C-alpha positions in Angstrom: -2.8 -2.8 -20.1 -1.1 -1.8 -23.4 -3.0 1.5 -23.2 -1.6 2.2 -19.8 1.9 1.4 -20.9 1.5 3.9 -23.8 0.2 6.7 -21.7 2.2 10.0 -21.7 4.5 10.3 -18.7 3.5 13.9 -17.8 0.0 13.0 -16.5 -2.2 15.7 -15.2 -2.9 13.7 -12.0 -1.7 16.6 -9.9 -4.7 18.6 -10.7 -7.1 17.1 -8.1 -4.6 17.8 -5.4 -4.3 21.5 -6.0 -0.8 21.5 -7.3 0.2 23.6 -10.3 1.4 22.2 -13.6 5.0 21.0 -13.6 5.6 23.3 -16.6 5.4 26.3 -14.2 7.1 25.1 -11.0 6.9 28.3 -9.0 3.3 29.3 -9.8 0.9 29.8 -6.9 3.9 30.1 -4.6 4.6 26.3 -4.6 8.4 25.7 -4.4 10.0 24.0 -7.4 11.4 21.2 -5.2 7.9 20.3 -3.9 6.6 20.2 -7.5 9.5 18.0 -8.6 8.7 15.6 -5.8 5.1 15.3 -6.9 6.2 14.8 -10.6 8.5 12.1 -9.4 5.7 10.4 -7.4 3.4 10.6 -10.5 6.0 9.0 -12.7 6.5 6.1 -10.2 2.8 5.6 -9.7 2.4 5.4 -13.5 5.2 2.7 -13.5 3.1 0.6 -11.2 0.7 -0.1 -14.1 3.6 -1.6 -16.1 4.5 -5.1 -15.0 8.0 -4.7 -16.2 8.6 -1.5 -14.1 6.4 -2.3 -11.1 9.0 -4.0 -8.9 11.3 -1.0 -9.0 8.5 1.5 -8.6 7.2 -0.4 -5.6 10.6 -0.3 -4.0 11.1 3.4 -4.6 7.6 4.5 -3.5 7.7 2.4 -0.4 11.1 3.9 0.6 10.1 7.5 -0.2 6.4 7.4 0.7 6.8 9.9 3.5 8.5 12.4 1.3 5.6 12.6 -1.2 2.8 14.8 0.0 -0.7 13.5 -0.8 0.7 10.2 -2.1 -2.3 8.3 -0.7 -4.9 10.3 -2.8 -2.6 9.9 -5.8 -2.4 6.2 -5.4 -6.2 5.9 -4.8 -7.3 8.1 -7.7 -4.8 7.0 -10.3 -6.3 4.6 -12.8 -5.4 0.9 -12.2 -3.0 1.6 -9.3 -5.0 0.0 -6.5 -5.8 -3.0 -8.8 -2.0 -3.4 -9.4 -1.3 -3.4 -5.7 -4.0 -6.0 -5.1 -2.6 -8.1 -7.9 0.7 -8.1 -6.1 -1.1 -9.5 -3.0 -3.3 -12.0 -4.7 -0.5 -13.5 -6.8 1.4 -14.9 -3.8 -1.6 -16.6 -2.3 -0.6 -19.9 -3.9 2.7 -20.0 -2.1 1.2 -19.4 1.3 0.1 -23.1 1.7 2.2 -25.1 1.5 4.6 -22.4 2.6 7.0 -21.6 -0.3 7.3 -17.9 0.0 10.8 -16.6 -0.9 12.5 -13.6 0.6 12.2 -11.8 -2.8 8.5 -12.5 -3.0 8.0 -11.3 0.6 9.9 -8.1 0.1 8.0 -7.2 -3.1 4.6 -7.8 -1.5 5.6 -6.0 1.7 6.4 -2.9 -0.5 2.9 -3.1 -1.9 1.5 -3.4 1.6 3.5 -0.4 2.7 1.7 1.7 0.0 -1.6 0.3 1.1 -0.7 1.4 4.7 -0.1 4.9 3.3 -3.7 4.8 1.8 -5.1 3.4 5.1 -3.6 6.1 7.2 -4.6 9.1 5.1 -7.8 10.9 6.2 -9.0 11.4 2.6 -8.6 7.8 1.7 -9.1 5.8 4.9 -12.8 5.3 4.6 -12.6 4.7 0.9 -10.1 2.0 1.6 -12.3 0.5 4.3 -15.5 0.6 2.2 -13.7 -1.3 -0.6 -13.1 -4.1 2.0 -9.4 -4.1 1.1 -8.3 -5.2 4.6 -9.8 -8.6 3.8 -7.1 -9.2 1.2 -4.6 -9.1 4.0 -6.2 -11.7 6.2 -4.7 -14.8 4.5 -1.3 -13.4 5.4 -2.2 -13.1 9.1 -3.5 -16.7 9.0 -0.1 -18.2 8.0 1.7 -20.5 10.4 5.3 -20.6 9.1 7.8 -19.1 11.4 10.3 -18.3 8.6 11.5 -14.7 8.2 9.6 -14.0 4.9 6.3 -15.0 6.5 7.1 -13.0 9.6 7.7 -9.9 7.6 4.5 -10.5 5.7 2.5 -10.7 8.9 4.2 -7.7 10.4 3.6 -5.5 7.4 0.0 -6.6 7.2 -0.5 -5.7 10.9 1.0 -2.3 10.0 -1.9 -1.7 7.5 -4.5 -2.8 10.1 -2.8 -0.6 12.7 -3.0 2.4 10.4 -6.7 2.0 10.3 -7.2 1.7 14.1 -4.9 4.6 15.0 -7.9 6.9 14.5 -10.7 6.4 17.0 -13.4 5.7 14.4 -16.4 3.5 15.3 -17.0 2.5 11.7 -13.4 1.2 11.4 -13.7 -0.8 14.7 -17.1 -2.2 13.7 -15.8 -3.4 10.4 -12.8 -5.1 11.9 -14.9 -6.7 14.6 -17.4 -8.0 12.1 -14.7 -9.8 10.3 -12.2 -12.4 11.6 -9.5 -10.0 12.7 -9.6 -11.0 16.4 -8.9 -14.7 15.9 -6.3 -13.8 13.3 -4.5 -11.4 15.7 -4.5 -14.2 18.3 -3.0 -16.5 15.7 -0.3 -14.0 15.0 0.5 -13.7 18.7 0.8 -17.5 18.8 2.9 -17.9 15.7 4.8 -14.7 15.3 8.1 -13.4 16.9 8.3 -10.9 19.7 8.2 -8.1 17.1 4.9 -9.0 15.6 3.4 -9.8 19.0 4.2 -6.3 20.3 2.8 -4.8 17.2 -0.7 -5.9 18.1 
């Protein structure tokens, strides 16, 4: 972790995505604004690996995720980033039962889930996301029974990740979800959730 914290800020993570170096913003006809956005995304993704900066980076990336082109491949291919997002998910398992999830905890993990939804919806990362069985990490959230708002947001955002997977008519995605416990979990969500989460199914 110390090595990640000491890494240089101007990573060359943009190379796999066909973008030029930030030192030459207008090369290859790429507008400078687009290049600056990518550099900003890279900086925030790097911050995810630093526990002291992660909460702020989660918030910024989740709010601006639609502005960053190819954010999903950047998240997936950046060293330690998916592990950091999964850590955010796993660390709140203990407060699910008995239900002690606070609004602050809920907002933070929902921001992490929003980034995973970005990965789940991108054509270049969807099957990688599925083959890593990452949806299984969300199932405990769908199995919660508390009707409080923090838990409702958690269920709703988790459903958003699952929904991103099934928006594309892919038999492999459907087979994976049917082979797991997603159907009873969705029924549980319909039983326990508000009208908003019920209509998301």
